[in-house]
N, C-alpha and C positions, 0 to 999 in steps of 0.2 A: 414457531410452527402453529398454524391454526387448526381448529377442529376439522375444517373442510379437507385438510391435507391427509387426515388419518381416518376419517369416517368411511363406513360402507354406505354408498348412496342408496336411496329408496328403491331404485330399480333392481338392485342386487340383494335386497333384504328378503328374508323368509318371515312372513307374518301369518297370523291366523285372524279370522273374522268372527265377529259376533253375529248371531248366536253360534255357539259351538260347544264341544265337550272336551274333557281332559285328554281323551285319546288323540285329539287333533294336535295337542301340544306334546304329549308324551312321545309321539313318533319322531318329532324333530329333536327332542332332547336326547333320545337314544341313538338315533342315526347320525346326528351331527355333533353331539356332545356340547350343545349350547347350555348356558347357565339360565337363560330365559328367552322368551319369544315375545316380540311386540304384538299387541292386539289392536285391531282397527275395527271400525264399524262403517259399513258402506252407507252412503247417502241414499235417500229414497229413489233418486233417479239412476243410481248405479254408476254415476260418472265421477264421483268423488269419495272421500273417506275422511274420517276423523280419528285421531289417535286417542286410544282409551287407556293405555297403560301396558304393563308387562305381566306375563305369567312366568314365575320362576320355578326351578326344580325344587326349591325348598317348599314352596306352596303346595306342590303336588304331593310331597312326602308328608307334610304336616297336616294336610286335610284330605286323607285318603278316601273319605266317604262323600266328598263333594265332586259332582260330575259336571255341573254347569260352569262353563268357561267364565261367564259374567261374574260369578261369585269368587273366582280365583284371581281375578285381575287386581293388580296393585298399582296405585298412582305413584309415580316416581318423578324425581327431579329431571328437568330437561335442560338442554343447552342450545346454542345457535351455531351456525356454520362458521361465523367470523370470530368466535371466542378463541382465546389463547389456550393451547393444549395444557400448559402448566396450570392455568386456572381451573380447567376441567379436572386435572389430577387432584387438586385440592378438594373439589366437590366430591369426587369419588372417595377420597380418603375420609372426609368428614361424614359422609352418608353411608359408606360401605357398599355403594352401588357398583356392580361390575359392568353394567351396560347402561349407557346414558343416551336416550333418544335425542336426536337433533330435530327440533320442532320450531318452525316459524310460520304459524298459521296452519301448517300441515306437517306430516312426518316427512322429513327430508333425508333422513339417514340415521345411523346409530354409531356410536363410538364405544368400543369395548375396552376393558382393562387390558386385554391382549394387544390391542392396537397401541396403547400407551407403552406397554412393555416392549413391543417390537420397535417403536420409535427410539426407545432407550438403547436397545441392543444395536440399532443401526447408527447410533451416535447423533441422532437428530435432536435429542434433548439431553440434559445433563445426566451423567451416570457415573461420576467419579467417586462417589461416596463408598467407603469400604463396607462390605456386606455385614461385618461384625457390628457396625453401628446401626444397622437396620433390623437385625435379627431379633426374634422373640426368644426369650430364654425358657419360657414354659412351653414345652412341646406336647401336643396331644398325641397319645399313643393308644393302640389297641393290641390285644394278644392275638397271636396267629391262629389259635384254636377257638376264638370267640365265634359263636354263631352269628351269621351276617345280620339278622334282625336286631340282635343285641348290640352289635357294633354300630348299626345305624342309629339306635337310640343314644349310644355313647356320644357319637358325633353331634347329634341334635342337642343333647343336654350340655355339651361343651361349647355349643354354638361355633363349631368349626367345620370346615368343608373337607377335612382330611384327618387321617390318623396314621402316624408312623407305626408300622407293624413290628412288634417285638417277638423274638423266638423264645424258646424255653430258657435260654440263658440271659434273657433281657437285652439281647443285641438286635439292632435294626436289621430287618430282613426284607422289607418291602414297604409299599405305600397303599393305603386304601382311601379312596375319595368318594365324594357324592356322585361323581360321574360313574364310577364303578358300580355303585348301588343302583342308580337309575338305569344303567345298561341291562340289568337282569330283573328289574321290577316289571310286574305285569298287572294289568287290571283284571280282577276276577269278579264275576257276578254270582249272586246266590239269593237266598231268602232267609228271613229271620222271623220267628214267631213273635207276635205282639201280645201273646197270652190270651186268656179268655176275655172276650169283648164285653161280656155281661156277668153279673154276679151269680154265684152259686146259691143254692137254697139256704145254706147255713151261714152265709156271710152276714156279719152284723149290720153292714150298711145296706143290706137288701131290703127294699121297700115292699116288693110283692114276690110271690112264689114263682119266680121265673128262673129256670136253670140254664146254664151255659151249655150249648150243644156242640161247640167246636171252637177252635182257635183260628185266628186270622194270621196271614203271613204278609210281610212287606218285602219288596225286592231290595237287595243291598248291592253295593259296589265298593270294592276295596282295592288297595294296592298290596299285592303279595310280594314278599321278599323271600328268596330261598333261604332255608334254614342251615345250609352247609356252612362250615367254618370259613373264616376270613381268608385262609390260605388258598381257597379255591377261586377267589375273585380279586385278590390284590395284585398290584404290579410288583413283580419280583426284582426287576432291575432298578435298584434305588439310585437315583442321580443325586450326588452330594457335592458340596464345595467346602472350601476352607474360608474362614472369616477374612482372609487377606484378599479374596476376590473382590472386584468392584461391583457396584450395582449393575453396570452395563454388562459385565461378564456373566453375572447370575441371570440377568435378563436374557442373554444369548442362550444359556442353558435351557431356560424355560421355553423359548421359542423353538429351538432345535429339537427338543424332546417332547414338545406339546404337553407341558406340565404347568402346574400353578404354584408349586412350592418346592423349595430346595433345602433339605436339612444341612446344617453346618456340622462338620466333623473335624475334631482336632485330636491327633494322636490316637485315632480309633474310637474316640468317645463322641457321643452325640451331645453337642453343646448349645444347640439352638436351631432355629428354622427361619428362613426368609420366604414369605409368601409374595405373590405378585402384588397384592395391595400394599405390602410393606415397602416395596420398591418406590412407591409414590412419595415416600418421605424424602427421597433424594431430590425431588423436584420442588419442594415447598420450603 
């Protein structure tokens, strides 16, 4: 199966153009639950474009005070339409990229990790490996009463896009993901004092007797995350599987429930988790 068989073609892609702002991207990430959006720059005559990179949801969260789109763009690996899908899976696994642009002189389309998972669920690529062989044994977790901004920091420090939510008894009761956080994040504007712009009369570094007569303020822009507990934003219906399920069966669960990770349960105990990127191990 080639990349061309799985990719979303350019005419169906959502893109943003330079110059632009973070709000141009945030709208798409919230409304469509994208993990990233391709960025292009139109040619001077307006008849063409060049591919410049991707803006990811991680970049928006990690750089809350940066508004200019050009400074949020990341250069990423690309592929071509005639590449084999299993070769692309290896590229995704090695780089951690969830969306790989298809570029051959111009942006021709994009292949997402979900496209590869769907191909596995449909039996178009190999998916016979048992889920237990693909699972991670270290599972990222957050407590149900943790304030959402703290939970967001926990996910960031753990370098994970999810947290299995645990109740007061330490039992899994839901899932919190980066998508849940982006959905309720909003850009807020304000201003911040820069302090006195000149020295006071008694400051040691003062050269002449000039007093500060006021402070200056600079505009600020930040991403605000609600302070309510995780329970208000998590997905309560936790989709799980046993380690005996195949990669293809787990892929089917991800596609049918529109999720990116499936915890593994054995005898009522949480024993691991399979993420969509873990499924790529079945192809390499």
